[in-house]
C-alpha positions in Angstrom: -5.0 -25.2 93.3 -7.0 -27.1 90.7 -10.0 -25.0 91.3 -8.1 -21.7 91.1 -6.1 -22.4 88.0 -8.4 -24.6 86.0 -6.1 -27.6 86.1 -4.5 -27.2 82.6 -2.2 -24.2 82.8 -0.3 -22.5 85.5 1.1 -19.6 83.4 0.2 -17.9 80.1 3.5 -19.2 78.8 2.2 -22.7 79.2 -0.4 -22.0 76.6 2.2 -20.5 74.3 4.4 -23.6 74.8 1.5 -26.0 73.9 0.3 -23.9 71.0 3.9 -23.8 69.7 4.1 -27.6 70.0 0.9 -28.0 68.1 2.2 -25.6 65.3 5.5 -27.6 65.2 3.7 -30.9 64.8 1.3 -29.3 62.1 3.9 -27.3 60.1 7.1 -29.1 60.8 10.1 -28.7 63.1 11.8 -25.4 62.8 8.7 -23.5 62.0 8.0 -22.0 65.4 10.0 -19.5 67.5 8.8 -18.3 70.9 9.0 -14.8 72.4 10.6 -13.2 69.3 11.8 -9.6 69.6 10.4 -7.2 67.0 12.6 -4.1 66.7 14.6 -2.0 64.3 17.2 -4.7 64.3 14.8 -6.9 62.2 12.6 -4.3 60.5 13.7 -0.9 59.1 10.1 0.3 59.2 9.8 -0.3 63.0 9.3 2.9 65.0 12.4 4.8 66.0 13.5 4.9 69.6 11.7 8.2 70.2 8.4 6.9 68.7 8.8 3.7 70.7 9.2 5.5 74.0 5.8 7.1 73.4 4.1 3.7 72.7 6.1 0.8 73.9 9.7 0.2 75.0 10.0 -3.3 73.5 7.8 -5.7 71.6 7.9 -9.5 71.6 5.7 -11.8 69.5 4.7 -14.9 71.4 4.9 -17.2 68.4 6.4 -16.7 64.9 8.3 -18.7 62.2 12.1 -18.4 62.7 13.1 -19.1 59.1 12.5 -15.4 58.2 15.0 -14.1 60.7 17.9 -14.6 58.4 17.3 -11.3 56.5 16.3 -7.9 57.7 12.8 -6.8 56.6 11.7 -10.3 55.7 8.0 -10.8 56.0 7.1 -13.4 58.5 4.4 -16.0 57.8 2.7 -15.6 61.1 2.7 -13.6 64.3 0.6 -15.0 67.2 -0.2 -13.3 70.6 -1.7 -15.3 73.4 -3.8 -14.0 76.4 -5.2 -16.2 79.2 -8.2 -15.2 81.3 -7.7 -17.7 84.0 -10.4 -19.3 86.1 -11.4 -17.2 89.2 -9.4 -14.2 87.9 -11.7 -11.9 89.8 -11.7 -14.0 93.0 -7.9 -14.2 92.9 -7.3 -10.5 92.7 -10.4 -8.4 92.4 -11.4 -6.7 89.1 -7.9 -5.2 88.5 -6.3 -8.4 87.0 -9.2 -8.8 84.6 -9.0 -5.1 83.5 -5.2 -5.5 83.0 -5.8 -8.6 80.9 -8.5 -7.0 78.8 -6.3 -3.9 78.2 -3.5 -6.3 77.2 -5.7 -8.0 74.6 -6.5 -4.6 73.1 -2.9 -3.5 73.0 -1.8 -6.8 71.4 -4.5 -6.4 68.8 -3.3 -2.9 68.0 0.3 -4.1 67.6 -0.7 -7.1 65.5 -2.7 -4.8 63.2 0.2 -2.4 62.9 2.6 -5.3 62.1 0.3 -6.5 59.4 -0.2 -3.0 57.9 3.6 -2.5 57.8 4.2 -5.7 56.0 6.1 -7.4 58.9 3.9 -10.5 58.7 1.4 -12.1 56.4 -1.0 -13.4 59.1 -1.7 -12.3 62.6 -3.6 -14.2 65.3 -4.8 -13.1 68.7 -5.4 -16.3 70.7 -7.5 -15.9 73.8 -8.1 -18.7 76.3 -11.1 -17.6 78.4 -11.6 -20.0 81.3 -14.1 -17.6 82.9 -16.4 -16.9 79.9 -15.8 -13.2 80.3 -15.6 -12.4 76.6 -18.9 -12.3 74.8 -19.7 -12.3 71.1 -20.4 -8.5 71.2 -16.8 -7.8 72.4 -15.3 -10.2 69.7 -17.4 -8.5 67.0 -16.2 -5.0 68.2 -12.6 -6.2 68.0 -13.1 -7.7 64.6 -14.5 -4.5 63.3 -11.7 -2.4 64.9 -8.9 -4.8 63.8 -10.3 -6.5 60.7 -7.0 -8.0 59.5 -6.2 -9.8 62.8 -7.7 -13.3 63.2 -9.2 -13.7 66.7 -9.2 -17.2 68.0 -11.4 -17.5 71.2 -11.4 -20.7 73.2 -13.8 -20.6 76.2 -13.1 -23.4 78.6 -15.6 -23.0 81.4 -15.0 -25.7 83.9 
């Protein structure tokens, strides 16, 4: 099991949990909220149900600050999405899991960019833990050009 899962994380939510703990220690208790829903309930400029059905049914942000949930249309300080490319992802399930993960990164970048442009947050971060070393500098540069306002944090942990 250690060889397959890299020994540190068992699920992507483990990374979110530890990153949230770090943010709480750094910024104070009460700063971090996990798996926050983003919808018309919180933002009047969020796509209508018909528009949402075309793109996504529901959206959740992995990490954000909960203090801004008290009022509708409040601009959040931070939205963070996390993706994990686990060790031996290709050995564990062929190329399909890697393709799904890479597509998920792209979709999260699109959503983060859209949330920034619509004033729902001040800062947006895409955090990628790459235990396989599958993401090269060329790919990160392409993403940064395509989504210039989103900060991309890449941690490659080849074991």
